[in-house]
Every structure is written in structure tokens, then in C-alpha cells.
N, C-alpha and C positions, 0 to 999 in steps of 0.2 A: 504494501500499499503506499506511494509514494506520497510524501508530505513536501508542500510546497510553503516557506513563510516570507512574507513582504513585510518589511519595515518603513512604515513612511510617517509623514506629518499627517495631522488629523484629515479624515474624509469623510464626505458625506453617504449618507447609506446609499444612494443610487452609483457613487462611484466604485464602494466596495463591491456591488453586487456586478458592476460591469467589469470590473478588474477581477472579480475570481471566476467569472463567466469566460472571460477572454483568455485566462492565462490557464485554465483548465482543459478548454479547447484545444490551444496550441501543444498545451505538454503531452495532451493524451495523441494526439497528431504525430509529434515527433518521437515520442516514448513508444507507440503504439500498444499504448495501456487502456483499457475502457476509461471514459470519465468518471464513472461510479467508483474507480479505486482511490480517487484523489482527495486529499483534503490539505484546503488552502487556509493558512491562518494569517490574518490579518492583525499587525500589531502597528497599533496608532502611539506616536510621540508628539509633545507637545512641541512647537517652535522654540521654547526657550531649552530644550533638551537636544536641540538640534544644531551642530557648528559647520559650517563649511567655508573654508578660505581664511578660516581665523575668525569668523563671525557667527553668534548667534543667529539662526534664522529669524528669530524675533525683533533683532535690530536691523534688520535690514529695512 
């Protein structure tokens, strides 16, 4: 049973739904494993907990 973990900033429910659907479909096609076998975990992070290029995203 493949597990895919995605870490991102806060997403809307619709964004998460689209992300899970598309990632599952693509991974299923690439790996030749049925979509029903996949688990997708979406871990959301506050912008103040993400740093890019030496800056917090919350400060951008």
C-alpha cells in the first residue's frame, strides 16, 4: 500500500481534494498500482513555520 505525504502551507478543502485526486491518479498510472491502494497524507504548515531563502513566508 503506497503512502504519499505532501507538506504544504494551508490549503482550502477544494485544493486538498484536487491535490489528492491528481496525485493519486498520476502515481497510480506511473506505478501501475490501483488508485484504491494509495493513501495520501496532507500535512499543513502555518506560514510562520516555513522558511524560504532565509525568510519566513509569513514575512513575505
